[in-house]
C-alpha positions in Angstrom: 0.0 0.0 0.0 1.3 3.4 -1.0 1.8 6.1 1.7 -0.9 8.7 2.0 1.4 11.4 0.5 2.0 9.3 -2.6 -1.7 8.4 -3.0 -2.6 12.1 -2.7 0.1 13.1 -5.2 -1.1 10.4 -7.7 -4.7 11.6 -7.4 -3.7 15.2 -7.9 -1.1 14.8 -10.7 -1.6 11.4 -12.3 -3.6 12.6 -15.3 -1.4 15.7 -15.8 1.8 13.6 -15.7 0.4 10.9 -17.9 -0.6 13.5 -20.6 2.5 15.6 -20.4 4.5 15.8 -23.6 7.9 17.4 -23.2 9.0 19.7 -25.9 12.7 19.5 -26.8 14.8 21.8 -24.8 16.5 24.4 -26.9 20.2 23.8 -27.4 22.3 26.9 -26.8 25.3 27.3 -29.0 27.1 29.0 -26.2 29.1 26.1 -24.7 32.0 24.5 -26.4 34.5 23.6 -23.7 35.9 24.3 -20.3 37.7 23.0 -17.2 40.1 20.2 -16.2 41.5 19.5 -12.8 39.7 21.8 -10.4 36.5 23.6 -10.1 36.5 27.3 -10.9 33.7 29.7 -10.5 33.0 33.2 -11.7 29.7 34.8 -10.7 28.0 37.6 -12.5 25.2 39.2 -10.5 22.1 40.2 -12.2 20.9 43.8 -11.6 19.2 44.2 -8.2 15.6 44.8 -9.0 12.4 44.5 -6.9 11.9 40.9 -5.9 8.5 39.1 -6.3 7.5 35.5 -5.8 6.9 33.3 -8.8 5.8 29.8 -7.8 3.4 27.3 -9.4 0.8 26.1 -7.0 -0.6 22.6 -6.7 -4.1 23.9 -7.7 -2.8 24.7 -11.2 -2.2 21.0 -12.0 0.4 22.0 -14.6 4.1 21.7 -14.7 6.0 25.0 -14.6 7.6 26.7 -17.5 10.9 25.2 -16.4 10.1 22.3 -18.8 10.1 24.3 -22.0 12.4 27.3 -21.8 13.0 30.3 -24.0 13.7 30.1 -27.7 17.2 29.1 -28.8 19.8 31.8 -29.2 20.3 32.9 -32.8 23.5 31.8 -34.4 26.5 34.1 -34.0 27.8 36.0 -37.0 31.2 35.0 -38.4 31.5 38.3 -40.3 33.9 40.1 -38.1 37.6 40.9 -38.0 39.9 40.9 -35.0 43.5 41.9 -34.5 45.8 41.2 -31.5 49.2 42.9 -31.3 52.1 42.3 -28.9 53.5 45.4 -27.2 56.2 47.4 -29.1 58.9 49.9 -28.1 56.4 52.7 -27.9 53.8 50.8 -25.9 53.0 52.0 -22.3 54.5 50.1 -19.4 52.6 47.0 -18.5 51.0 46.6 -21.9 50.0 43.0 -22.6 48.2 43.2 -25.9 46.1 45.6 -28.0 44.2 45.5 -31.2 40.8 46.2 -32.9 37.5 44.5 -33.3 35.8 45.6 -36.5 37.9 48.8 -36.3 37.2 49.5 -32.6 40.3 49.6 -30.5 40.8 47.4 -27.4 43.8 46.9 -25.1 44.8 45.2 -21.9 47.5 46.8 -19.6 48.7 45.9 -16.1 49.1 49.1 -14.1 50.8 48.9 -10.7 48.9 51.2 -8.4 50.2 50.6 -4.9 49.5 48.2 -3.4 47.4 46.7 -6.2 47.6 45.9 -9.9 44.8 47.3 -12.1 44.1 45.6 -15.4 42.7 48.0 -17.9 40.2 46.5 -20.4 39.3 43.9 -17.8 38.5 46.5 -15.1 39.8 44.5 -12.2 42.0 45.3 -9.2 44.2 42.5 -7.9 46.2 42.8 -4.6 49.9 42.4 -5.3 51.4 39.1 -4.1 48.0 37.5 -3.1 46.0 36.7 -6.2 48.5 37.2 -9.1 49.4 34.0 -11.0 52.9 32.9 -10.0 55.5 31.6 -12.4 54.9 27.9 -13.0 56.7 25.1 -14.9 54.2 22.3 -14.7 50.5 22.1 -15.3 48.3 23.6 -18.1 50.2 25.5 -20.8 47.6 28.2 -20.5 45.7 28.9 -17.3 42.7 31.2 -17.1 43.2 34.4 -15.1 40.7 37.1 -15.7 37.6 37.5 -17.9 35.8 40.7 -18.7 32.3 40.2 -17.4 30.8 43.2 -19.2 31.4 45.1 -22.5 33.9 43.7 -25.0 34.7 40.0 -24.6 38.3 40.2 -23.4 40.3 37.3 -22.0 43.5 37.5 -19.9 45.4 34.3 -19.3 48.7 33.1 -17.6 51.1 30.8 -19.5 53.5 28.2 -18.4 57.2 29.1 -18.3 58.1 27.0 -21.4 55.3 28.5 -23.6 56.6 30.9 -26.3 53.5 31.3 -28.4 49.7 30.7 -28.2 47.4 30.6 -31.2 43.7 31.3 -30.8 41.4 29.9 -33.5 38.2 31.8 -34.2 34.9 31.0 -35.8 35.6 33.4 -38.7 38.7 31.4 -39.7 41.2 33.8 -38.2 44.0 32.5 -36.0 45.5 35.0 -33.6 49.2 34.6 -32.6 49.9 35.8 -29.0 53.4 36.2 -27.5 53.5 36.0 -23.7 54.4 39.2 -21.9 56.1 39.6 -18.5 53.8 42.4 -17.4 53.5 41.7 -13.6 57.1 41.0 -12.6 59.7 38.2 -13.1 58.3 36.2 -10.2 54.9 35.9 -11.7 53.6 34.2 -14.8 53.8 35.8 -18.2 50.4 36.8 -19.7 48.5 36.8 -22.9 45.3 38.7 -23.8 42.9 38.8 -26.7 39.5 40.1 -27.5 36.6 38.9 -29.7 33.0 40.2 -30.4 31.7 37.3 -28.2 33.4 34.6 -26.2 31.6 32.0 -28.2 33.7 33.1 -31.2 36.7 31.2 -29.7 37.2 27.6 -31.0 40.6 26.6 -29.7 43.8 27.5 -28.1 47.1 25.9 -29.1 50.3 26.3 -27.2 53.8 26.2 -28.6 57.3 26.0 -27.1 60.8 26.0 -28.5 60.4 22.4 -29.7 57.0 22.9 -31.4 53.4 22.3 -30.5 52.9 21.4 -26.8 49.1 20.8 -27.0 45.7 22.3 -27.6 42.4 22.7 -25.9 38.8 23.5 -26.8 37.7 26.2 -24.3 34.3 26.2 -22.7 32.6 29.4 -23.7 29.4 31.2 -23.2 27.9 34.7 -23.7 29.8 36.0 -20.7 32.1 33.1 -20.2 35.5 31.7 -21.1 37.3 28.9 -19.4 40.5 27.1 -20.3 39.7 23.4 -20.4 41.4 20.1 -20.6 44.6 20.2 -22.6 45.1 17.5 -25.3 48.2 16.2 -27.0 48.8 17.3 -30.6 46.5 15.3 -32.8 44.5 13.8 -30.0 40.7 13.9 -30.7 38.6 16.2 -28.5 36.1 13.7 -27.1 33.4 13.3 -26.0 31.6 15.6 -28.3 30.0 18.6 -26.6 26.3 18.4 -25.5 24.2 21.1 -23.9 20.7 21.0 -22.4 18.5 23.6 -20.7 17.9 21.9 -17.3 15.5 24.6 -16.1 14.0 27.9 -17.0 11.1 30.1 -16.1 10.3 33.5 -14.5 11.0 34.2 -10.8 11.4 37.4 -8.7 10.5 39.5 -11.7 13.2 38.1 -14.0 13.5 35.4 -16.6 16.1 32.7 -16.0 17.4 29.5 -17.3 20.2 27.0 -16.5 22.3 25.2 -19.0 24.4 22.1 -18.4 27.1 21.0 -20.8 29.3 18.0 -21.0 32.3 17.4 -23.3 36.1 17.1 -23.4 36.3 19.5 -20.5 34.2 17.5 -18.2 31.0 19.2 -16.9 30.1 22.9 -17.0 27.0 24.8 -16.0 25.9 28.4 -16.8 23.0 30.3 -15.4 21.4 33.0 -17.5 19.4 35.9 -16.1 17.3 38.0 -18.5 19.5 36.9 -21.4 22.5 38.5 -19.9 24.4 35.6 -18.5 25.0 34.6 -14.9 27.0 32.2 -12.8 29.1 29.4 -14.3 31.1 26.6 -12.8 33.1 23.7 -14.3 34.1 20.3 -12.8 36.4 17.8 -14.4 34.7 14.7 -13.0 31.1 14.1 -12.0 30.7 10.8 -10.2 27.6 8.8 -10.9 25.0 8.7 -8.1 25.4 5.8 -5.6 22.6 3.1 -5.6 19.7 4.4 -3.5 20.6 8.1 -4.0 17.9 9.8 -6.1 18.8 13.5 -5.6 22.2 15.2 -5.1 23.2 18.9 -5.3 25.0 19.8 -8.5 27.1 22.7 -7.4 28.7 23.2 -10.8 25.3 24.1 -12.3 23.8 26.6 -9.9 24.4 29.9 -8.0 23.2 32.6 -10.4 21.5 35.3 -8.5 18.0 36.4 -9.6 17.2 39.9 -8.6 17.8 40.8 -5.0 17.4 37.4 -3.4 16.6 34.7 -5.9 19.0 31.9 -6.7 19.2 29.2 -9.3 19.8 25.8 -7.8 20.5 22.5 -9.6 20.6 18.8 -8.7 21.7 15.6 -10.4 19.0 12.9 -10.1 18.9 9.2 -10.6 18.0 7.7 -14.0 14.8 6.2 -12.5 13.4 9.6 -11.5 10.6 10.8 -13.8 9.6 13.9 -11.8 10.8 15.9 -8.8 8.3 17.7 -6.6 9.7 20.8 -4.9 7.9 22.3 -1.8 8.5 25.8 -0.6 8.4 27.0 3.0 4.9 28.4 2.3 3.7 25.0 1.1 3.5 25.7 -2.6 4.6 23.0 -5.0 6.4 22.8 -8.4 6.9 19.6 -10.4 10.0 19.4 -12.7 11.0 16.6 -15.1 14.7 16.0 -15.4 16.7 16.8 -18.5 19.4 14.5 -19.7 22.8 15.6 -21.0 26.0 13.5 -21.4 24.2 10.4 -20.0 23.2 12.1 -16.7 19.9 13.6 -15.5 19.5 17.1 -13.9 16.8 19.4 -12.6 17.2 23.2 -12.0 14.8 25.4 -10.0 14.5 28.9 -8.6 14.8 29.4 -4.8 16.0 32.2 -2.6 19.2 33.0 -0.6 17.0 33.5 2.5 16.4 30.2 4.2 13.4 31.7 6.1 11.7 33.3 3.1 8.3 31.8 2.0 9.6 31.2 -1.5 12.6 29.1 -0.4 12.5 25.6 -1.6 12.8 23.4 1.5 12.0 19.8 0.4 12.2 17.6 -2.7 10.4 14.3 -3.5 11.4 12.0 -6.4 8.8 9.9 -8.2 9.3 7.3 -10.9 7.3 6.9 -14.2 4.4 5.2 -12.3 4.2 8.0 -9.8 5.7 5.9 -7.0 7.6 7.8 -4.4 11.4 6.9 -4.6 12.7 9.2 -2.0 12.5 12.6 -0.4 14.6 15.0 1.6 15.6 18.5 2.6 16.4 20.9 -0.2 17.1 24.0 1.9 20.0 26.0 0.4 22.4 28.1 2.4 22.9 31.7 1.2 
């Protein structure tokens, strides 16, 4: 005999779940590659606007808009031209690179302003001796350092001591040749910088040393994202092929949101998107499969984008046997979300809040199989 809670859910939702026909999730062309041996996170906060609750109640007997999502992003244009120049004799001190995008000038310069470094073009202050990339002789040939989170898509990276040249392949067929520059002192890593109309224009990075090609990588890129991924040997195929799915979307706290999860040669990456302007992103090299008997597990690499003042996108990996997840808020409202699959794994994403005591905060989850049988349940409270 099924527990009362399961009988009640089946009575409420059975017909709706049986008749539900999922539309294909739009595949965003924003992810191509990303991270290797450690998790890295950059969070872009959405503009702080007035927050308002957006929850689907049980009485509606419908699944939320998280199941469909917005229309796919239009393809990027390849009709652009980029230049990237190394500093010359007349360049200002600390210049790393400069150039033009469709005739508009860009540049990146490291300016020492006691006790900090300020990186023009990126618009970031870095305390000297604390967060600067040190000189290194082992590890990735190119290591991500700073990304411009607004305006022109500018990327600043550190390079390994033996790297003499980095070539950046773009979607328009151009290949930029970048010479590392010692712009932040001999004890720190040399740097390269380049700019493109959009980070999604970058297809590959190839590193060279005195003996020739060292290796290459396919970066994980998004509208506001660039991450150096797993480095491959010359000629080694970049597998597995990239896959991307929208694992959740909707409207919450006065903003539209969606969460994307991507798998590929880099491992696993997730990116939130708020009002079409990007959001948080995280990558992880390895994502272990769920243990037997585990139906729901936080997927930290695919959550964290802030929605308005207090909203938050959260994500979880769920077991293959899970057909639908019921989320319950502190106020007793319910949403039902079907998992989306990517790279052989299943995920759900949902909107909650950063305030554990707020009525809109999701506090519990319950997993059901295709026959509406309860598989498991637990706490879904999220810390700020």
